[in-house]
N, C-alpha and C positions, 0 to 999 in steps of 0.2 A: 615135766609135763604133769603127770599124776603122781609125782614123787613126794608131795607134801600135802597135808590137810590144810586148806586155806580157810582162815577165819571168815566170818560174815563180811560181805562186801561193804556195808555201811561202816562197820568198825574200822576196816582197813583204809577207807578213803577219808574218813572224817578228820583225821589229824592233819591232812594236807589240803583240805578244802580251801580254795582261794576266793570264794564268793559267799554270799549270804544264804545260798541254797535255793533261792527263788528265781534266779536268772542264770542262764548258762553262758559261760564265757569261752571264747575261742582260744586255742593255744597260740602262743607267740610264734610268729614266722610261719603260720599255717592257717588254713581255713577249717581245720578239724577241731573238734572239742575233745579234751582229754577225758578218758573214761573215769579217771579219779574224780573229776568235777561232777560228772553225771551221777556216779554212785554216791558221792557226798551230798548232792542236792536231793536225791531220792525222788519221792512221789511229788514233791513241789515242782519238779521240772516237767511233769506230764503235759503233753500238748505242744511242746516246743520242737522245732525242726533242727536237727543237728547233722553234722558230718563227722564220722569217726573213721579211724584207720587203725588196723592192728593185725594180729596173727591169730588164727583159729587154734584154740587149745583142744576143743572137742566139738564135734558136729554130728547131728543125727537128722535123718529125714523122717517125717511123720505124715499121717493122713494119706497113706499110700503114695507118698512121694509128691504130695501137693504143696508141702512147705517144709522148711527145715529150721531147726534151732542151732545156733552157733554160740559157743562160748568164746568171746573175743577179748584179747588182752593187748594193750598198746604199750605196756611197760611203765605207765605213769603210777601204777599201784599194783600190789600183788593180786587183787581181785579181778574177775572177768565180768564183762557185760554180756547179758543174754541178748542175742540178736535173732529176730525172726525174719526169714526170707521166703517169699512166695515163689513157686516154681515158674510163674509167668515172667518173672524178672530175670532169671538166670538159670543155667543148667546146675541144678543142686548137687549133682554128683561131683562137680568141680569145686564146690564150695566147702563141703563137709569134711574134707580130708584134714587131719591134724597138720599144722604148719602152713596152711594156705594163708596168703597175705591178702587182705581185703580193704577197700575203701568204699564206704557206702553212705548214702544220705537216707534219712528216715525221720520218723516222728517218735518221740519218747512217750511210752504208755505205761500205765499201771497194769502189771500182769494179773490175770484172773486168780482168784484165791484157790488154793489147793495145797495138798500135802507137799512137804519138802520145799516150799517156796523160800528161796534164799535172798531174793532181791526185791526191792520195792519199786523198781523201775526197769523197763526193758525197751529195746529199740525195735520198732517195726519198720523194715526197710521199704523205701519207695523207689530208690534208684541204686543200682550197683555201678559204681564209678570205675573201679579197677580191681582186677583179681590177679594175684601171682600164684599160679597153681603149683602143686607138688605132686609127685608120683607116690601114692600111699604105699606102694610095694617096695620102694627103696628109701623112703624117708626114715632116717635112723632113730628118731625119738618116738617110741611108742607111748601109750598112755600109762603104762605101768611104772612102778618105782625103779629108778635108775641109780646105779652105784657111781661114786666119783671115779672109780677106775674106768668104767665104761665111758664116762663123759670125757675123759682125757683123749679118747680116740675121735671125738667129734667136737673139737674145740670151737669150730665156727658156729655151732648151734647150741652149745651148752648153756649160754646165757638165757635161752628160752625156758629153761627148767626152773621150777620154784626154788630149788636149792641154790643154784648159782646166782639167780637174780636176787635172792634174799641176802646172800653174802655180799653182792655188789652194793646193795642198799646200805647194809651195815657198815661196810668199809667207807662208803661215801659219808655217812653220818659221823663216823669216828674221825675221819680226816678233817671234815668241816669243823667239828668241835675242837680238835687239836689246834687248828689254825686260829679259831675264834678265841680260844683261851689266851694264847700267846699274843695275839694282836691286841686284845683288850688290856693286856698288861705291858704294852709298849715294847714288845720284843720285835726285832727286825728279822724277817725270814731270809736266810742265806742259802743260795744254791751252791752246794759243794760238788766237786767233780765226781763223776761215776768212774771214770778211768783215772788211775793214779799210779804213781811210782812209790808211794809210801805204804808201809806195812802197818802204820798206826799202832805202835807199841805191841805188835804181835797179837792183835785181837783175834786172829783165827787164820785157818788155812785159806789161801787166796786163789781165785780163778785168774789165770794168766791171760793177757791180751797180747797177741802176736800175729804178725803177718809172715813170719819166717817159714811156717809150715806150708802155706800156699806157694811161697817162692820156691821152696825146696822141691815141692811136687812138680812145679813147672820146669825146673832145671832137670830133674830126673827124667821127665818125659821128653824134654828136648834132647838130652843125651842119648835116649833110645832112638828117637826119630832121626837125629843127625849126630852120628858118632863123633867124639871129640878128635881134634887133629893130633898127629903124632909129633915127636921131636923133629923128625925129618921134614914135616910140613912147615914147622916154624923156621927151621934153618933155610928152607927154600924161599920163604917169604922174606927173611932177612937178607938173603943174597940178592933178591930182586930190588929191595930198597937200596942196597949198596950200589948195584949197577946203575939204578936210576940217578943216584946221587952223583956218581962219577960222570954220568952223561951230562948232567947240568953243569958240573965243574968244567968239563972240556969245552962246552959251548961258550961259557963265559971267557975262558982263556982264548978261544979262537975269535972272540968278539963277534959272535953270531948275532943275527937280528933279534930284536926284542920279541917278535912273534915266536921264533924258534925256542928261545929261552923260556918264555911263558908256557908254551906247550909242554916242554920237558919238565918244568917245575910242577905242572898239573899232574903229570904222570907219576912224579915222585910222591906227591901228596896222596894219590890213590894207593900207591904201594905201601906207604906208611900206615894209612888207615886199614888196609888189608892185614898188615902185620899186627897191628893192635888188636884187631878182631880175632885173629888166630891165637894170639897170646892169651887173650881173655878167655876164649873157649878152652884153652889148654888148662887154665886154672880151675875150671868148673869141676866140682866133685859132687857125687851123690851124698845125700844126708845133710843134716844141719851144719852150718858153718861153725868151725871151732877155732879157738885160739888158746894155746897152752892147755889143751885138753878140756876146756870149758866152752860152752856155747857162746858164740860171738854175736852179741846183740847190736853191734855198731851199724849193721845194715837193716835192723828192724825198723818198723814204722817210726817209733819214738827215739830210736838210737840207744835205748836201754830197756831193761825189763819194765813192763807195765802190767797192772792188775785191775780187776774190778774192785771197787772200794769195799772194805769191811767196816768203815766208819768215816764220818765226815768231821770227827772231833778235831783233828789237827788243823784243818782249814778254818773251822768255825771259831776256834780259840784265837786265831789271829784277828778275826773280825771283832771279837769281844774286847780285844785290846785297843780298839779304836771306836767301836760303836756301843760299848757297854753291854746291853742286854740283847742277845741274838739267839737264834735257834736254827737248826736244820732238820728237815723232815723229808726223807727220801729213801730210795732203795739201797740196800746193802746186801752183800753177797758173802757167803761162807762156803768154802769147798771142803766141808767135812763129810766124808763118805759114810754117813750114818742114816739109815732109813727108819727113823723114829719120828714121833710127833714133836720131839724136843729139838730136833735139828732141821733147820730150813736152809735150802740153798739160796733163797732170795726172800727178803722181808723188808718192811719199811720200819725205820727207827727214828725216834724223836731224840734230838741231842741239844739241849739248851746250854748256853754258857753265859755267865753273868760276871761282870767286873765289879769290884768293890762290894761284894755280897757278904752277908752274914751267914755262916754255915747253918745256924739254927733256923734262920728264916727260910733258907732253901729247903731244908728237910721238912719243916712243918707246912709252909704255905705252898711252895711250888709242887711238891710231890703229893701231899694229901689233898689240897684244894684243887690242884690240877686234875687229879684222878677223878674226884667226885664231879667236877665240872664236865669232864668228857663223858663219863658214864651216864650221868643224869641229864 
């Protein structure tokens, strides 16, 4: 919210302006106009009617509660649009709280000259279309500067802060530039698996993916709720199977009717199923399943150990041997228990592979030119 100093609105919006600044354009898939377009057009748009939607960053009532000024942001750019609402249109106390979501119709006007004027255009509201209110006593994002540690506890709202929204925009720009560079140089984008059984040349400690723990917890709870059978219970079940089998044999020797033999065979089948269930429960043991002292992964989801990938290199190399120039760009994971800025549990990595390449060309052109392409 108030955790960053935002540059002038016109400067923030100008780079992304999609029109000539004299006419306002509606956003795609919506009746609203992006605040980015309004701030980029500036005073040239005065007099035009628009609909905007966004979230209140700050709000204040003035003129003894007769009107209110709202700083509204819709995410299209870092800057806010100043919105003026008259008390005759809506209950101002429900609009000024930070975090309130609003959709309004109004007329763009040039604000009166005065000290501290940051914008060349503002919106005078004519109709309040919709309001999503918040409780200012419980809304967790104040106007003061917030630390990243605090924002980790409000993940669902942290993208509304200047810090996290700026990070999102930077990541978007870098990812777009990365793909643009490789696509312009005829590389094919390969999606490599996130879950893998490969250690990729020991690139780092790996996060393991398994369903055995959930299965073990269910088994242990089942053994508590329904104690396992004893050897005596198993022997009793085996005796019943033996007796039912002998009964079927006797009926066949006596040439009993088909109905009697069928009924006796059905009883034998039930007895065998009961024995199998008792024997299976007898084999249940608490803890992870083991074989020769090692964890047995044969009953795991993949039938073997599986991990979150530390690199897509192995997979993308195979594609390079068929498609020549390829790259992968996706999340990778390292289970290195180090709480420093140099060790990340999750990050995105670019991994290009080129067949029939000259090592000097790769060093000079791909690395150098690619870096400057993405950064600039």
